[in-house]
C-alpha positions in Angstrom: 180.2 211.4 83.7 182.3 211.2 85.9 180.1 211.9 88.7 177.8 208.7 87.0 180.6 206.9 87.4 181.6 207.8 90.3 177.8 207.1 91.2 178.0 203.5 89.3 181.4 202.8 91.3 179.7 203.9 95.2 176.7 201.7 93.8 178.8 198.9 93.1 181.1 199.7 96.0 177.7 199.3 98.5 176.8 196.8 96.8 179.0 194.6 97.2 179.4 196.0 100.7 175.7 194.9 101.0 176.4 191.4 99.6 179.1 190.8 102.0 176.7 192.7 104.8 173.7 189.6 103.6 176.8 187.1 103.4 177.9 188.4 107.4 174.4 187.9 108.6 174.1 184.0 107.0 177.5 183.4 109.1 175.8 185.3 112.1 173.1 183.5 112.3 174.4 180.1 111.6 176.7 181.0 114.2 173.4 182.3 116.4 172.1 179.0 115.4 174.6 176.7 116.6 175.0 178.6 119.4 171.5 177.4 120.6 172.3 174.2 119.5 175.9 174.0 121.7 173.8 175.9 124.4 170.8 172.4 124.2 173.7 169.8 123.7 175.6 171.1 126.5 172.1 170.8 128.8 171.8 167.6 127.8 175.2 166.9 128.6 175.1 168.5 132.0 171.6 166.4 132.4 173.7 163.3 131.0 176.4 164.0 133.6 174.0 164.0 136.0 172.1 160.8 135.2 175.5 159.4 135.4 177.1 160.1 138.5 173.6 158.6 139.7 174.3 155.4 138.3 177.9 155.5 139.2 176.2 156.5 142.9 174.1 153.2 142.9 176.4 151.2 140.9 179.3 152.2 143.5 176.8 151.5 146.5 175.6 148.0 144.6 179.2 146.9 144.3 179.6 147.6 147.8 176.8 145.7 149.1 177.7 143.4 146.7 181.0 143.0 148.0 179.7 142.9 151.4 177.6 139.8 150.4 180.6 138.2 148.5 182.2 138.4 152.2 179.5 136.9 153.8 179.3 134.2 151.0 183.2 133.3 151.3 183.3 132.6 155.2 180.2 131.0 154.7 181.8 128.8 152.6 185.0 128.5 154.6 182.2 127.3 157.7 180.8 124.9 155.2 184.3 123.9 154.0 185.7 123.3 158.4 182.6 121.6 158.3 183.1 118.7 155.5 186.2 118.6 157.1 185.2 117.5 160.8 182.4 115.2 158.8 184.9 113.4 157.1 187.1 113.0 159.8 184.2 111.3 161.6 182.7 109.4 159.4 186.8 108.0 158.6 186.7 106.9 162.8 183.4 105.2 162.2 184.0 101.5 162.1 181.4 100.9 158.8 179.6 97.2 158.9 179.7 96.5 155.8 176.9 94.2 154.5 178.3 90.9 155.1 178.6 91.5 158.8 175.2 93.0 158.8 174.3 89.3 157.8 176.0 87.8 160.1 175.6 89.7 162.4 172.2 89.3 161.9 172.3 85.5 162.3 174.5 85.6 165.2 171.5 87.7 167.0 168.7 85.0 165.8 170.9 82.5 166.9 171.0 84.4 170.8 167.4 85.3 170.3 166.8 81.8 169.7 168.6 80.2 173.1 167.0 82.7 174.9 164.0 81.8 174.3 164.8 78.1 174.5 165.9 78.9 177.7 163.2 80.5 179.1 160.7 77.6 177.9 162.9 75.3 179.5 162.7 77.2 182.8 158.9 77.9 182.6 159.1 74.3 181.7 160.4 73.1 185.0 158.7 76.4 186.9 155.5 74.5 186.0 156.4 71.3 186.7 157.5 71.8 190.3 153.9 74.2 190.6 152.3 70.8 189.7 154.0 69.1 191.5 153.4 70.9 194.6 149.7 71.2 193.8 149.4 68.1 193.7 150.7 66.9 196.8 149.1 69.5 198.4 146.0 69.1 196.8 146.3 65.4 198.2 147.3 66.4 201.4 144.2 68.7 201.3 142.6 65.5 200.4 143.8 64.2 203.1 142.9 66.2 205.7 139.9 65.9 204.9 139.0 62.1 204.9 140.8 62.1 207.9 138.5 65.0 209.4 135.2 62.7 207.8 136.3 59.8 210.1 137.6 62.1 212.7 134.1 63.4 213.2 132.2 59.9 212.0 134.1 58.4 215.0 133.7 61.0 217.3 129.6 61.0 216.4 129.7 57.3 216.4 131.2 57.3 219.8 128.8 60.1 221.3 126.1 57.8 219.9 127.2 54.4 221.2 128.1 56.1 224.1 125.4 57.6 225.2 
């Protein structure tokens, strides 16, 4: 029986080794699956890294454009502020008329206009009166000349008719 015992011991040993080989195969299979998952994860990470680099480059470009625009806006703002300062100085240097002053000036201007119109009316009346007097005296003179001419013609006619 010693061979049988040896054979049993060898079989037990082989069964133990087979069990260990099965366990090792399971571990090896799990390691291979993990390796596949790790490779898949590496690919996903590479894709993510590539997309992240692209996003960072686009973001950097956008930030550069934003900085350029911000600088341009700062320049424009500085110009606007300078223009506001100049406008304030211009406004402060103006003589601003208050509403009361405006009413007073309006009244004064109205008075001057009224005086000028009255003066112009008087001047027109004087010229009209003088024109009427001149016209009347010319008409009187013309009437005298006409009457004198008629008398003269009548006298001449009478002399001619009587003297013949």
